[in-house]
Legacy VTK file of the C-alpha trace (Angstrom):
# vtk DataFile Version 3.0
C-alpha trace
ASCII
DATASET POLYDATA
POINTS 384 float
49.080 68.685 193.338
52.146 70.258 194.875
53.992 66.976 194.715
52.911 66.440 191.121
54.067 69.891 190.077
57.328 69.396 191.890
58.008 66.213 189.974
56.907 67.809 186.649
59.526 70.566 186.557
62.548 68.278 186.815
60.968 65.999 184.277
60.650 68.836 181.741
64.200 69.946 182.447
65.418 66.416 181.949
63.556 66.182 178.641
65.183 69.449 177.441
68.598 68.121 178.356
67.889 64.834 176.598
66.573 66.732 173.581
69.751 68.784 173.449
71.833 65.623 173.729
69.863 63.914 170.940
70.238 66.925 168.529
73.703 68.348 169.153
74.167 69.212 165.453
71.365 71.751 165.532
73.042 73.926 168.096
76.469 73.542 166.467
74.980 74.508 163.109
73.526 77.649 164.618
76.901 78.443 166.134
78.671 77.933 162.778
76.150 80.169 161.030
76.652 82.827 163.640
80.432 82.580 163.363
80.240 82.657 159.551
78.180 85.832 159.745
80.867 87.422 161.856
83.675 86.163 159.528
81.980 87.158 156.192
82.849 90.865 156.424
86.529 90.023 156.990
86.649 87.844 153.819
84.977 90.590 151.788
87.470 93.127 153.050
90.380 90.836 152.183
89.064 90.212 148.640
88.507 93.918 148.117
92.017 94.640 149.343
93.505 92.125 146.894
91.441 93.564 144.045
92.609 97.025 145.005
96.223 95.913 144.683
95.667 94.691 141.079
93.466 97.586 140.005
96.317 100.036 139.162
98.043 97.412 137.002
94.850 96.523 135.152
93.881 100.161 134.652
97.364 100.863 133.232
97.633 97.759 131.057
94.210 98.103 129.439
94.820 101.589 127.945
98.280 100.480 126.792
96.834 97.497 124.940
94.096 99.663 123.467
96.603 102.283 122.339
98.843 99.555 120.879
95.937 98.150 118.872
94.840 101.584 117.653
98.402 102.560 116.697
99.014 99.470 114.592
95.556 98.990 113.093
94.317 102.563 112.584
96.099 102.913 109.189
94.489 99.664 108.039
90.996 101.016 108.657
91.287 103.596 105.886
92.077 100.987 103.194
89.996 98.104 104.514
87.878 98.116 101.341
90.880 97.685 99.012
91.482 94.011 98.115
94.675 92.375 99.261
96.136 89.369 101.098
95.628 89.020 104.866
98.253 90.997 106.768
100.153 89.629 109.751
100.165 91.702 112.950
103.012 94.239 113.222
105.060 92.951 110.233
102.264 93.099 107.646
103.377 91.606 104.318
107.125 91.917 104.932
107.545 88.106 105.081
106.008 87.870 101.585
108.414 90.501 100.285
111.395 88.787 101.915
110.369 85.399 100.498
109.469 86.337 96.922
111.175 89.687 96.374
109.700 92.221 93.910
107.986 89.399 91.986
105.339 89.325 94.708
103.706 92.466 93.281
103.086 90.842 89.902
101.594 87.773 91.559
99.319 89.893 93.760
98.187 91.950 90.753
97.114 88.776 88.956
95.218 87.548 92.008
93.633 90.746 93.353
93.458 92.984 90.283
95.282 96.147 89.171
94.633 97.943 92.477
95.492 96.170 95.732
96.921 96.965 99.137
100.277 95.905 100.488
101.313 96.414 104.119
104.934 97.318 104.835
104.771 96.641 108.539
102.276 99.099 109.981
102.072 101.209 106.817
99.556 100.196 104.126
100.322 101.026 100.507
97.800 101.115 97.675
99.564 99.610 94.647
98.403 100.653 91.161
99.631 98.000 88.722
98.108 99.241 85.463
99.803 101.835 83.194
96.566 103.573 82.244
95.477 103.826 85.869
98.908 105.192 86.786
98.455 107.888 84.137
94.983 108.605 85.499
96.338 109.046 89.037
99.544 110.870 88.198
98.443 113.073 85.286
94.694 113.516 84.884
93.676 113.353 88.543
96.914 114.558 90.105
95.176 117.275 92.142
93.071 114.626 93.880
96.167 112.748 95.082
98.588 115.471 96.244
100.212 113.539 99.087
102.024 110.254 99.379
103.054 108.336 102.455
106.663 108.700 103.572
108.488 105.344 103.538
110.824 104.677 106.435
114.012 104.637 104.270
113.240 108.181 103.057
112.520 109.501 106.559
116.229 109.704 107.391
117.346 111.713 104.341
116.479 115.379 103.840
117.792 115.223 100.273
115.165 112.633 99.347
112.336 114.178 101.362
112.519 117.536 99.572
112.124 116.087 96.091
108.869 116.273 94.172
107.710 112.784 95.060
107.528 113.362 98.826
106.605 117.035 99.120
103.015 117.693 100.138
99.989 119.928 99.659
100.429 123.350 98.030
104.208 123.141 97.734
103.910 119.919 95.757
101.346 121.433 93.377
103.425 124.585 92.845
106.644 122.639 92.244
104.903 120.318 89.800
103.456 123.220 87.816
106.917 124.784 87.672
108.742 121.781 86.224
105.989 120.375 83.982
107.146 122.549 81.073
110.547 120.847 81.168
108.927 117.616 79.992
107.524 119.055 76.788
108.656 117.279 73.586
110.451 120.387 72.360
112.634 120.545 75.463
113.349 116.813 75.457
114.285 116.924 71.772
117.032 119.392 72.621
118.700 116.730 74.788
119.144 114.251 71.919
122.616 115.541 70.925
123.765 115.101 74.522
122.516 111.529 74.550
124.229 110.852 71.222
127.617 112.066 72.495
127.387 109.863 75.604
126.411 106.803 73.549
129.281 107.310 71.088
131.734 107.670 73.966
130.488 104.448 75.552
130.894 102.667 72.196
134.481 103.936 71.954
135.147 102.556 75.428
133.938 99.116 74.342
136.217 99.178 71.279
139.249 100.214 73.316
138.821 97.171 75.552
139.289 94.855 72.564
138.303 91.261 73.247
138.027 91.723 77.002
134.634 90.878 78.488
132.622 93.854 79.696
130.033 93.946 82.459
127.230 95.468 80.413
125.045 96.151 83.462
127.809 98.306 84.930
128.394 100.045 81.597
124.657 100.707 81.185
124.502 102.262 84.652
127.457 104.536 83.860
125.957 105.488 80.495
122.568 106.305 82.033
124.227 108.318 84.795
126.253 110.295 82.246
123.152 111.107 80.188
120.974 112.038 83.156
123.855 113.897 84.804
124.071 116.080 81.711
120.284 116.457 81.474
119.753 117.129 85.183
122.892 118.892 86.447
124.576 119.961 83.221
127.673 118.152 84.508
129.638 115.589 82.518
130.557 112.796 84.929
132.417 110.947 82.125
131.820 107.603 83.813
131.410 105.737 80.519
134.569 107.314 79.065
137.958 105.546 79.058
139.574 105.378 82.458
141.995 108.265 81.980
139.172 110.675 81.078
137.109 110.112 84.209
137.794 112.325 87.195
138.219 111.067 90.729
135.569 113.473 91.984
133.000 112.026 89.578
133.839 108.486 90.691
133.416 109.453 94.347
130.084 111.079 93.570
128.990 107.947 91.729
130.031 105.703 94.626
128.099 107.838 97.109
125.091 107.906 94.796
125.097 104.098 94.436
125.501 103.584 98.197
122.671 105.994 98.956
120.434 104.288 96.396
121.123 100.732 97.556
120.476 101.715 101.180
116.844 102.585 100.350
115.616 99.134 101.297
112.110 98.435 102.501
112.521 94.913 103.841
114.007 93.164 106.860
117.559 93.358 105.423
117.657 97.147 105.879
119.294 98.989 108.755
117.817 98.667 112.229
116.215 102.111 112.254
114.516 101.442 108.895
113.158 98.104 110.158
111.835 99.851 113.271
110.265 102.450 111.007
108.396 99.710 109.178
106.859 98.164 112.304
106.857 101.132 114.721
107.456 104.488 112.982
107.401 106.382 116.279
110.631 104.631 117.309
112.531 105.294 114.083
113.637 108.843 114.850
115.068 108.158 118.340
116.676 104.900 117.178
118.267 106.564 114.147
119.603 109.417 116.270
121.206 106.915 118.647
122.547 104.459 116.064
124.142 107.111 113.857
126.405 107.968 116.810
127.630 104.384 117.234
130.676 103.459 115.105
130.263 100.519 112.750
126.473 100.675 112.426
124.698 100.783 109.073
122.797 103.897 110.132
126.060 105.743 110.740
127.411 104.806 107.297
124.150 105.815 105.599
124.046 109.146 107.449
127.636 109.997 106.494
127.059 109.065 102.853
123.890 111.167 102.668
125.676 114.126 104.279
128.528 113.978 101.748
126.083 113.555 98.879
123.992 116.506 100.011
127.125 118.644 100.332
128.170 117.785 96.759
124.722 118.613 95.385
124.642 121.908 97.276
128.080 122.750 95.903
126.904 122.137 92.322
123.789 124.284 92.886
125.813 127.121 94.428
128.312 127.046 91.560
125.531 127.216 88.970
123.835 130.081 90.835
127.004 132.165 90.676
127.582 131.503 86.965
124.549 133.402 85.703
125.746 133.989 82.142
126.698 130.356 81.550
123.396 128.854 82.636
121.356 131.191 80.444
122.243 129.157 77.381
122.098 125.670 78.920
119.134 123.313 78.683
119.733 121.145 81.733
117.151 120.755 84.477
119.128 122.625 87.147
119.688 125.689 84.958
116.014 125.742 83.951
114.938 125.663 87.607
117.282 128.484 88.581
116.173 130.589 85.603
112.509 130.034 86.522
113.240 131.039 90.110
115.064 134.236 89.079
112.210 135.312 86.803
109.401 134.371 89.182
109.758 136.950 91.934
109.830 136.557 95.701
107.154 133.867 95.808
109.146 131.642 93.475
112.301 132.230 95.530
110.486 131.070 98.655
109.322 127.980 96.810
112.590 127.014 95.108
115.150 127.394 97.867
118.621 125.924 97.196
117.721 122.827 99.238
114.607 122.099 97.169
116.375 122.882 93.883
119.139 120.413 94.735
116.650 117.774 95.876
114.556 118.124 92.704
117.630 117.824 90.503
119.057 114.857 92.374
115.666 113.150 92.262
115.946 113.001 88.472
119.326 111.325 88.730
118.036 108.898 91.350
114.838 108.005 89.509
116.296 107.763 86.022
119.700 106.119 86.231
118.754 102.781 87.798
115.564 102.253 85.779
117.202 103.214 82.471
120.246 101.009 83.028
118.066 98.061 84.015
115.939 98.505 80.876
119.022 98.640 78.633
120.588 95.598 80.293
117.372 93.589 80.043
116.905 94.511 76.377
120.471 93.490 75.464
120.112 90.246 77.411
116.820 89.339 75.718
118.102 90.210 72.240
121.336 88.283 72.694
LINES 1 385
384 0 1 2 3 4 5 6 7 8 9 10 11 12 13 14 15 16 17 18 19 20 21 22 23 24 25 26 27 28 29 30 31 32 33 34 35 36 37 38 39 40 41 42 43 44 45 46 47 48 49 50 51 52 53 54 55 56 57 58 59 60 61 62 63 64 65 66 67 68 69 70 71 72 73 74 75 76 77 78 79 80 81 82 83 84 85 86 87 88 89 90 91 92 93 94 95 96 97 98 99 100 101 102 103 104 105 106 107 108 109 110 111 112 113 114 115 116 117 118 119 120 121 122 123 124 125 126 127 128 129 130 131 132 133 134 135 136 137 138 139 140 141 142 143 144 145 146 147 148 149 150 151 152 153 154 155 156 157 158 159 160 161 162 163 164 165 166 167 168 169 170 171 172 173 174 175 176 177 178 179 180 181 182 183 184 185 186 187 188 189 190 191 192 193 194 195 196 197 198 199 200 201 202 203 204 205 206 207 208 209 210 211 212 213 214 215 216 217 218 219 220 221 222 223 224 225 226 227 228 229 230 231 232 233 234 235 236 237 238 239 240 241 242 243 244 245 246 247 248 249 250 251 252 253 254 255 256 257 258 259 260 261 262 263 264 265 266 267 268 269 270 271 272 273 274 275 276 277 278 279 280 281 282 283 284 285 286 287 288 289 290 291 292 293 294 295 296 297 298 299 300 301 302 303 304 305 306 307 308 309 310 311 312 313 314 315 316 317 318 319 320 321 322 323 324 325 326 327 328 329 330 331 332 333 334 335 336 337 338 339 340 341 342 343 344 345 346 347 348 349 350 351 352 353 354 355 356 357 358 359 360 361 362 363 364 365 366 367 368 369 370 371 372 373 374 375 376 377 378 379 380 381 382 383
């Protein structure tokens, strides 16, 4: 028995050794699993470290993208129910306006109806293309629509911002109620003799030129400016008179007025600050302040022209304020405003400051001269 047990132990040991030799992969697999368990925490720590490096960038970029989307698409949300063509990101419908010009509004009215939306960059506009609906909005329901959006070309000019069209809330309502009496038929009928004198003078100018061709569009603009200058400011610019009758000061005023009007563009051909105002209004103010200091830029030329124009309007208003006796008997818009302010007490004086009086008066010249001259030119062209 002792000898048998002595031989049994080595035999078992030999079998274990042979078993280990026959299955070497089992032990190596256990070793790899053990080593992988020890290496797993190091991989996790490395992945977490890499994710931690990117986390600040992701957490910064995500709010920026969200804010960018909200900034550009928040105005659209308020007019999403108004029909209109699909708008491109950032630029809106500016490519349509650049491609087709003002004719695009007539085409969109035929396709989408008399009320449609049009996006000037980020800013959506609700276009009313029916005369009766325009009367409903502007006359019958005017208290329901007291405010209008401020286009980027107007944002850089205080003279344009303080007119009736872009004032807001209670000031707009009070200013409208003040000037509405000036549009009564009895008041307008009193301006007919002034219109007649300007028309006769323009006809004399045509006769003096003999057989020389005349640019009727230019003559119509001068005639309309003379009429509205008399009706609004009580000033005779004499632009449609023969050359020797027109003053140099009136010609300079006219040139500044035309330059200021033509600079009110709302497309991609405008100045850089206006284009930025169309796509990113928050950048317009800083860009305009920088560009108006750089020589040769369009923003600098526009700013200088608007400053000179505002100074001329303020000079006319100040002169009419001093001449109290003369303006009592005049029927022009400026004299009527100043008379209403003098008889209205302190509240009316706070409402109709010299800046707002000048802006209201100039707004009539701006709104009436171009549209009237274009209508006259088109009528003569169609008749001829």
